[in-house]
C-alpha positions as CSV (number, residue, x, y, z in Angstrom):
1,M,-68.7,191.3,86.7
2,I,-72.6,191.5,87.7
3,S,-74.4,193.7,85.4
4,S,-76.4,196.8,86.5
5,S,-79.3,195.1,85.3
6,K,-78.9,192.0,87.5
7,L,-78.5,194.3,90.8
8,K,-81.7,196.4,89.7
9,S,-83.6,193.0,89.8
10,I,-82.7,192.5,93.9
11,D,-84.5,196.2,94.7
12,F,-86.8,195.5,97.2
13,Y,-88.1,199.4,96.6
14,R,-89.1,199.5,92.9
15,K,-90.2,203.0,92.1
16,I,-93.1,203.8,90.3
17,P,-92.8,206.5,87.4
18,R,-94.3,209.7,88.8
19,D,-96.6,210.5,86.2
20,L,-98.1,207.0,87.1
21,T,-98.9,208.3,90.6
22,E,-101.9,210.4,91.6
23,A,-101.8,213.3,94.3
24,S,-104.6,214.1,96.5
25,L,-105.6,216.6,99.1
26,S,-106.7,213.6,101.5
27,G,-103.5,212.2,101.1
28,A,-101.5,215.4,101.7
29,G,-103.6,216.1,104.8
30,L,-102.8,212.7,106.1
31,S,-99.4,212.9,105.5
32,I,-99.0,216.0,107.7
33,I,-100.7,214.0,110.4
34,A,-98.6,211.1,109.8
35,A,-95.4,212.9,109.8
36,L,-96.5,215.2,113.1
37,W,-97.6,211.7,114.5
38,M,-94.0,210.5,114.0
39,M,-92.3,213.4,115.4
40,F,-94.4,213.2,118.7
41,L,-93.6,209.6,118.9
42,F,-89.9,210.2,118.2
43,G,-89.8,212.8,121.0
44,M,-91.6,210.1,123.3
45,E,-89.2,207.2,122.5
46,L,-86.1,209.6,122.6
47,N,-86.9,211.1,126.1
48,N,-87.4,207.1,127.5
49,Y,-84.1,206.2,126.0
50,M,-82.5,209.2,127.5
51,S,-84.3,208.5,131.0
52,V,-83.1,205.8,133.5
53,A,-84.6,202.8,134.1
54,T,-84.8,201.1,137.8
55,T,-85.1,197.5,138.3
56,T,-86.2,196.1,141.9
57,I,-85.3,192.4,143.0
58,V,-85.2,190.6,146.3
59,V,-82.0,188.7,147.0
60,V,-79.9,187.1,149.7
61,D,-78.6,189.7,152.0
62,R,-74.6,190.0,151.1
63,S,-73.9,193.0,153.1
64,R,-70.5,194.7,152.2
65,D,-70.8,196.9,155.3
66,G,-69.2,194.8,157.8
67,E,-70.3,192.5,160.8
68,Y,-71.7,195.0,162.6
69,L,-74.9,197.3,162.0
70,R,-74.9,200.9,163.8
71,I,-78.4,202.0,165.6
72,D,-78.5,205.5,165.9
73,F,-81.0,206.9,168.4
74,N,-82.2,210.2,170.5
75,L,-84.9,209.3,173.1
76,S,-86.2,211.9,175.7
77,F,-87.4,210.5,179.0
78,P,-89.1,213.3,181.3
79,A,-89.2,211.0,184.3
80,L,-85.7,209.1,184.1
81,S,-82.8,210.9,185.8
82,C,-79.4,210.8,184.0
83,E,-77.6,210.0,187.2
84,F,-78.9,206.1,186.6
85,A,-80.2,206.1,183.0
86,S,-78.1,203.0,181.4
87,V,-78.1,201.9,177.7
88,D,-77.4,198.2,177.5
89,V,-77.2,195.9,174.3
90,S,-77.3,191.8,173.9
91,D,-77.9,189.7,171.6
92,V,-78.8,185.9,170.7
93,L,-74.9,185.0,170.9
94,G,-74.7,185.9,174.1
95,T,-73.4,189.3,173.7
96,H,-74.0,191.5,176.7
97,R,-72.8,195.3,176.9
98,F,-74.0,197.0,180.1
99,N,-74.1,201.1,180.5
100,L,-72.5,202.0,177.1
101,T,-71.0,205.7,177.4
102,K,-68.1,206.2,174.9
103,T,-70.6,206.7,171.9
104,V,-74.0,207.9,174.1
105,R,-74.5,211.2,175.4
106,K,-77.0,212.5,178.1
107,F,-78.3,215.9,178.6
108,P,-80.8,216.9,181.6
109,I,-84.0,217.7,180.5
110,D,-87.3,219.0,182.2
111,S,-91.1,217.7,182.2
112,H,-91.5,219.6,179.1
113,L,-88.4,217.9,177.2
114,Q,-86.5,221.2,177.2
115,R,-82.8,220.8,177.8
116,I,-81.4,222.3,181.2
117,G,-77.8,222.7,181.3
118,Q,-74.9,221.0,180.2
119,E,-74.1,217.3,179.1
120,V,-74.2,214.8,182.1
121,H,-70.6,213.0,182.1
122,A,-71.6,210.7,184.8
123,G,-70.2,207.5,183.2
124,P,-71.4,204.4,184.7
125,V,-72.0,204.1,188.8
126,P,-68.6,203.4,190.4
127,N,-68.4,199.8,191.8
128,I,-68.4,200.4,195.7
129,K,-66.6,197.8,197.3
130,S,-67.5,198.5,201.0
131,H,-71.3,199.1,201.4
132,G,-71.4,199.3,205.0
133,D,-69.1,197.9,208.1
134,A,-68.2,194.7,208.4
135,H,-69.3,192.4,211.2
136,G,-66.4,191.7,213.7
137,E,-65.7,191.3,217.2
138,E,-63.8,194.8,217.1
139,D,-67.1,196.6,215.7
140,I,-69.0,198.8,218.4
141,P,-72.7,197.5,218.8
142,Y,-74.9,199.9,216.5
143,E,-77.4,199.8,219.8
144,H,-74.7,201.6,221.9
145,L,-74.1,204.5,219.3
146,G,-77.7,206.1,219.2
147,E,-78.6,208.1,216.5
148,G,-76.1,210.1,215.1
149,A,-77.7,211.8,211.8
150,V,-80.0,214.4,212.2
151,E,-83.7,213.5,210.7
152,L,-85.0,215.9,208.1
153,N,-88.3,216.7,206.6
154,Q,-90.0,219.2,204.2
155,K,-90.1,222.0,206.8
156,T,-86.7,221.6,208.2
157,F,-84.4,221.0,205.2
158,D,-84.0,224.3,203.7
159,T,-83.3,225.9,207.5
160,Y,-80.0,223.2,207.7
161,T,-79.2,223.9,204.3
162,H,-78.4,227.3,205.2
163,L,-77.5,226.9,208.6
164,F,-74.4,224.6,208.1
165,P,-71.7,225.6,205.6
166,V,-71.4,221.8,204.6
167,L,-74.7,219.3,204.9
168,V,-74.3,215.9,203.9
169,V,-78.0,214.0,203.4
170,N,-78.6,210.6,203.0
171,F,-82.1,209.9,201.1
172,Y,-83.0,206.4,201.8
173,A,-86.1,204.4,202.2
174,P,-87.0,201.9,204.8
175,W,-87.4,199.0,202.4
176,C,-84.1,199.4,200.8
177,S,-81.6,196.7,201.3
178,W,-78.6,198.8,200.7
179,C,-80.0,201.9,202.9
180,A,-80.1,199.0,205.6
181,R,-76.5,198.1,205.3
182,L,-75.6,201.9,205.2
183,K,-77.3,202.8,208.2
184,P,-75.1,201.5,210.9
185,S,-71.4,203.0,209.4
186,W,-73.7,206.1,208.7
187,E,-75.0,206.7,211.9
188,R,-71.2,206.0,213.5
189,A,-69.9,208.5,210.9
190,A,-72.2,211.2,211.9
191,Q,-71.4,210.6,215.3
192,I,-67.7,210.6,215.0
193,M,-68.0,213.8,213.1
194,A,-70.5,215.7,215.7
195,E,-67.9,214.9,218.3
196,R,-65.0,216.3,216.2
197,Y,-67.1,219.2,214.9
198,N,-69.9,219.7,217.5
199,P,-72.9,221.2,215.7
200,E,-73.3,223.8,218.2
201,T,-69.9,225.0,219.1
202,D,-68.2,224.2,215.6
203,G,-71.1,223.9,213.0
204,R,-68.8,223.7,209.9
205,I,-70.4,220.1,209.1
206,L,-73.3,218.0,209.8
207,L,-74.4,214.6,208.5
208,A,-78.3,214.2,208.0
209,K,-81.0,211.9,206.8
210,V,-84.3,212.4,204.9
211,D,-86.8,209.2,204.4
212,C,-88.1,209.5,201.1
213,T,-91.3,207.4,202.0
214,Q,-92.7,210.2,204.4
215,N,-91.0,213.3,202.4
216,Q,-91.8,212.2,198.7
217,A,-92.2,215.9,197.6
218,L,-88.7,216.8,199.1
219,C,-86.9,213.6,197.2
220,R,-88.6,214.7,194.1
221,E,-87.5,218.1,194.4
222,H,-83.6,216.8,194.6
223,H,-84.5,214.1,191.6
224,I,-83.9,211.0,194.0
225,Q,-84.6,208.1,192.0
226,G,-82.2,205.4,193.9
227,Y,-81.7,204.6,197.3
228,P,-79.5,205.6,199.2
229,S,-78.6,208.8,197.8
230,I,-76.0,210.8,199.4
231,R,-76.1,214.4,198.4
232,I,-73.5,217.2,199.7
233,F,-75.0,220.9,200.2
234,R,-72.5,223.9,200.8
235,K,-74.1,227.2,202.0
236,G,-73.4,230.0,199.8
237,H,-71.8,227.8,197.0
238,D,-74.7,226.1,195.8
239,L,-76.2,228.0,192.4
240,R,-79.9,228.8,193.0
241,E,-81.6,228.8,189.6
242,G,-85.1,230.1,188.9
243,H,-87.1,227.2,189.9
244,G,-85.5,227.0,193.1
245,H,-83.4,223.8,192.6
246,H,-79.4,223.5,194.1
247,D,-76.3,223.0,192.2
248,H,-74.8,220.3,194.6
249,E,-72.8,216.8,194.7
250,S,-73.5,213.0,194.9
251,Y,-71.2,210.7,196.8
252,Y,-70.7,207.6,195.2
253,G,-67.8,206.2,197.6
254,D,-67.3,203.3,199.7
255,R,-70.0,202.9,202.6
256,D,-67.9,202.1,205.6
257,T,-67.4,204.3,208.7
258,D,-63.6,205.0,208.0
259,S,-64.3,205.8,204.2
260,L,-67.5,208.0,205.0
261,V,-65.4,209.7,207.8
262,A,-62.5,210.2,205.6
263,F,-64.1,211.6,203.0
264,M,-66.4,213.9,205.2
265,T,-63.0,215.2,207.0
266,G,-62.0,216.4,203.5
267,L,-65.2,218.5,203.0
268,V,-64.8,220.2,206.0
269,P,-64.3,223.9,205.6
270,A,-61.3,226.1,207.2
271,P,-62.4,228.1,210.4
272,V,-64.2,231.3,210.5
273,V,-62.2,234.2,208.8
274,D,-63.5,237.6,209.3
275,G,-67.0,235.8,210.0
276,K,-66.9,233.8,206.7
277,Y,-66.1,230.2,206.1
278,A,-63.4,229.2,203.8
279,I,-64.7,226.6,201.7
280,E,-61.8,224.0,200.7
281,D,-62.8,220.8,199.2
282,K,-59.9,218.4,200.5
283,S,-61.7,215.3,199.6
284,N,-59.7,212.7,197.3
285,N,-61.6,212.7,194.1
286,T,-59.2,213.1,191.3
287,D,-60.8,210.1,189.1
288,G,-64.0,211.8,189.5
289,T,-65.6,208.3,190.8
290,V,-66.2,209.6,194.8
291,K,-68.4,212.3,194.0
292,R,-70.0,214.0,191.0
293,P,-72.6,216.8,190.2
294,A,-76.0,215.8,191.3
295,P,-78.5,215.7,188.8
296,R,-80.1,218.8,187.9
297,A,-83.2,217.8,186.3
298,G,-85.7,214.7,186.9
299,G,-85.5,213.8,183.0
300,C,-82.9,213.0,180.6
301,R,-82.3,212.8,176.9
302,I,-80.2,210.3,175.8
303,E,-78.6,210.3,172.0
304,G,-75.8,208.7,170.2
305,F,-75.1,205.2,168.7
306,V,-74.2,201.7,169.2
307,K,-72.8,199.0,167.0
308,V,-74.3,195.6,167.3
309,K,-74.0,192.3,165.6
310,K,-76.1,191.6,162.9
311,V,-78.0,189.0,164.6
312,P,-81.5,189.3,166.8
313,G,-81.0,191.1,169.8
314,E,-82.1,194.3,171.7
315,L,-81.3,197.6,172.9
316,M,-82.5,198.3,176.5
317,I,-82.8,201.8,178.5
318,S,-83.0,201.4,182.2
319,A,-82.2,202.7,185.8
320,H,-79.0,200.8,186.4
321,S,-76.6,200.4,189.4
322,G,-75.3,197.8,191.7
323,A,-75.5,199.7,194.8
324,H,-78.8,201.4,194.9
325,S,-82.1,200.4,194.9
326,F,-85.1,201.5,192.8
327,D,-88.8,201.7,194.1
328,A,-90.7,200.2,190.6
329,A,-93.9,201.9,191.5
330,K,-92.5,205.5,191.2
331,M,-90.3,204.8,188.1
332,N,-92.0,206.3,185.1
333,M,-90.6,205.1,181.7
334,T,-92.7,207.5,179.5
335,H,-90.7,208.3,176.2
336,H,-90.6,210.4,173.3
337,V,-88.6,208.7,170.5
338,G,-86.7,211.8,168.6
339,L,-84.6,209.4,166.2
340,F,-84.4,205.7,165.9
341,S,-82.9,204.5,162.9
342,F,-80.2,201.6,161.6
343,G,-77.2,202.0,159.2
344,N,-74.0,204.1,158.7
345,K,-74.3,207.3,158.0
346,Q,-74.5,208.5,154.5
347,S,-73.6,211.5,152.4
348,W,-76.0,214.2,151.3
349,R,-75.2,213.0,147.5
350,S,-76.0,209.7,148.3
351,L,-79.0,210.5,150.3
352,K,-80.1,212.8,147.2
353,D,-79.9,209.9,144.9
354,A,-81.9,207.4,147.1
355,N,-84.6,209.8,147.4
356,R,-84.9,210.3,143.7
357,L,-85.1,206.8,143.1
358,L,-87.0,205.9,146.1
359,P,-88.8,208.9,147.2
360,E,-91.3,206.9,149.2
361,L,-88.4,205.9,151.5
362,D,-87.7,209.3,152.6
363,S,-90.8,210.0,154.2
364,D,-91.4,207.0,156.4
365,I,-87.9,205.2,156.8
366,D,-87.9,205.4,160.6
367,H,-91.4,204.3,161.8
368,L,-90.8,205.1,165.7
369,T,-89.4,208.6,164.9
370,G,-91.5,211.5,166.4
371,E,-94.0,208.6,168.4
372,V,-94.6,209.3,172.4
373,F,-95.1,206.4,174.4
374,I,-96.7,207.0,177.5
375,S,-96.7,205.2,181.1
376,E,-100.5,205.6,182.3
377,H,-100.0,203.2,185.0
378,E,-97.0,202.5,187.1
379,N,-94.6,199.6,186.6
380,I,-95.0,200.1,182.7
381,T,-92.5,198.0,180.6
382,H,-92.4,199.3,177.0
383,D,-91.6,196.7,174.2
384,H,-90.7,197.7,170.6
385,Y,-90.3,195.0,168.3
386,L,-88.7,195.9,165.1
387,Q,-88.5,193.9,161.6
388,V,-85.7,195.3,160.0
389,V,-85.1,195.2,156.0
390,K,-82.1,196.3,154.1
391,T,-82.4,198.4,150.8
392,E,-79.3,198.3,148.5
393,V,-79.3,201.4,145.9
394,I,-76.9,201.2,143.0
395,S,-76.9,204.4,141.3
396,L,-75.3,205.5,137.8
397,R,-74.6,208.8,139.4
398,R,-72.5,207.6,142.0
399,H,-68.7,208.3,142.0
400,K,-66.4,205.7,140.9
401,G,-65.3,203.3,143.4
402,S,-67.8,204.3,146.0
403,E,-70.0,201.9,147.7
404,P,-73.8,201.4,146.8
405,L,-76.0,203.3,149.3
406,D,-77.6,201.2,152.0
407,R,-80.6,201.8,153.6
408,Y,-82.6,200.0,156.4
409,D,-86.2,200.2,156.7
410,Y,-88.3,198.5,159.3
411,T,-91.8,197.7,160.8
412,A,-92.3,198.4,164.6
413,H,-94.8,196.8,166.7
414,S,-95.0,198.5,170.2
415,N,-96.6,196.9,173.6
416,Q,-96.9,197.5,176.9
417,L,-96.1,195.4,179.9
418,Q,-97.1,195.6,183.5
419,S,-94.9,193.6,186.1
420,T,-93.3,194.1,189.6
421,N,-89.9,194.5,188.4
422,V,-88.5,198.0,187.7
423,P,-89.7,199.4,184.4
424,V,-87.6,199.5,181.3
425,V,-87.8,200.2,177.7
426,K,-86.7,197.7,175.1
427,F,-86.1,197.7,171.3
428,H,-86.0,194.1,169.9
429,Y,-84.7,194.0,166.5
430,E,-84.4,191.4,164.1
431,L,-82.8,191.7,160.3
432,S,-83.9,189.6,157.5
433,P,-82.2,187.5,155.9
434,M,-83.2,189.1,152.5
435,Q,-82.5,192.3,150.8
436,V,-84.2,194.7,148.2
437,L,-81.9,195.6,145.5
438,V,-82.7,198.7,143.4
439,R,-80.2,199.0,140.4
440,E,-80.3,202.1,138.2
441,A,-79.6,201.2,134.3
442,R,-79.7,202.9,131.0
443,R,-81.8,201.7,128.2
444,S,-79.9,199.9,124.9
445,F,-79.3,201.8,122.0
446,S,-80.4,199.0,119.8
447,H,-83.8,198.8,121.4
448,F,-83.9,202.9,120.7
449,I,-83.4,202.2,117.2
450,T,-85.5,199.2,116.9
451,N,-88.6,201.2,118.6
452,L,-87.7,204.0,116.1
453,C,-88.1,202.0,113.0
454,A,-91.2,200.4,114.3
455,I,-92.7,204.1,114.9
456,I,-91.9,205.2,111.4
457,G,-92.8,201.6,109.7
458,G,-96.0,201.4,111.6
459,V,-97.1,205.1,111.3
460,F,-96.6,205.2,107.5
461,T,-98.3,201.6,107.2
462,V,-101.2,202.7,109.2
463,A,-101.2,206.0,107.5
464,G,-101.1,204.3,103.8
465,I,-104.1,202.0,104.7
466,V,-106.1,204.8,106.0
467,D,-105.3,206.7,102.8
468,A,-106.2,203.9,100.6
469,M,-109.6,203.6,102.6
470,L,-110.4,206.9,102.0
471,H,-109.2,207.3,98.9
472,N,-111.5,204.4,97.7
473,A,-114.6,205.7,99.3
474,I,-114.1,209.0,97.9
475,R,-114.2,207.3,94.3
476,M,-117.2,205.5,95.4
477,V,-118.7,208.3,96.4
478,K,-118.3,210.1,93.0
479,K,-119.2,207.0,91.1
480,V,-122.5,207.1,93.2
481,E,-123.2,210.9,92.0
482,L,-122.2,210.2,88.4
483,G,-124.6,207.4,88.3
484,K,-122.3,205.0,87.5
485,Q,-122.9,202.8,90.7
486,F,-125.1,199.8,90.3
């Protein structure tokens, strides 16, 4: 058995008898200050221990959100009609998708970006199989037919729209190749319909035409951006709005004489009854591809999302049609970016955690959002080059089993290019192979205890040194006063 005396011999903290120690007012004051300082440092260390530490590192992108990346956008074009507005996507792997409609919505807007009317459910422009009459021996020579369609202008247009129950107008441009192919069949159809329904004696339908190079204001009023555009006007059935525009329809069917005549015949109203025409549309348009509502405004808001592969690519907005021509000098691709962002939609809880950890990302994550890009000259194409970097946030507050929060930030560089081609808007994107990983972790308890001991021991030691120096200084002063100092 080890005796108690031997155990006492290894005591690190040997005690000095209390009657051998001396207390002082300076030591008492210093002890109070040291105790208060210990309490203050303890509180600071406890608060630091209770808080969460955040570490940020750059690692190779090992995304767990799949092979595809979502791009959300809201773009307003005050001078691009929804009739021909197309959203196209392509990438370096050779993927090309044209005129996306499943996840894209279009709304007509005016020049002030205000929405007019309901969503445009236009879809892609139909694939017109026949753009005119085929040339063959059985065809009647065009020069023997003469002019069948009535030429209208700014002064006569309103008169004819109110004169005939149904007026079908071909808005064309002489330089347009599609218009040249349509012209013979349009004149033939107009002459045939005039023979069946004499404009002077019957007057139920009339085929006309408008040269948009000579009547630019009239064509702008009806939002003509592609040539040829065939519009159907119905007297008494077009809703005239406050700004003077009509609600009418556009024809997208085949353009040979037989198809035109068959369709126009279906538009002819029933004979006059009690002084009124009974408008009855007998045209075959069950799938919505032959005719659709004409554009109600000259601008378009395009919003929605697309999913693209995680490789360099581009998203393009343009006027597109396989059966219409566009005047590049008249196309204005001025646009306002209401939203352009990358990544999946996140829950409000995840976004709250991200904003708490990375508040700087919340204010400027979408660098194009809110920007306006104006085409000051004609034939201006807008190119936006985007460098995309992924940030993954792993929060301690996320629910068990939930995925980390993914945020995509990007830098944008925009440029304007003037060319003779039809202008477009392109968003070139390129994803970085690296990602920023932000991880939230609690501090270790051992580190807290170590720092706590260091605080107590350090303050106690420093206070003891200060007390010894102060005590010696006071003794020295007393000796000088008693004359004992040599």
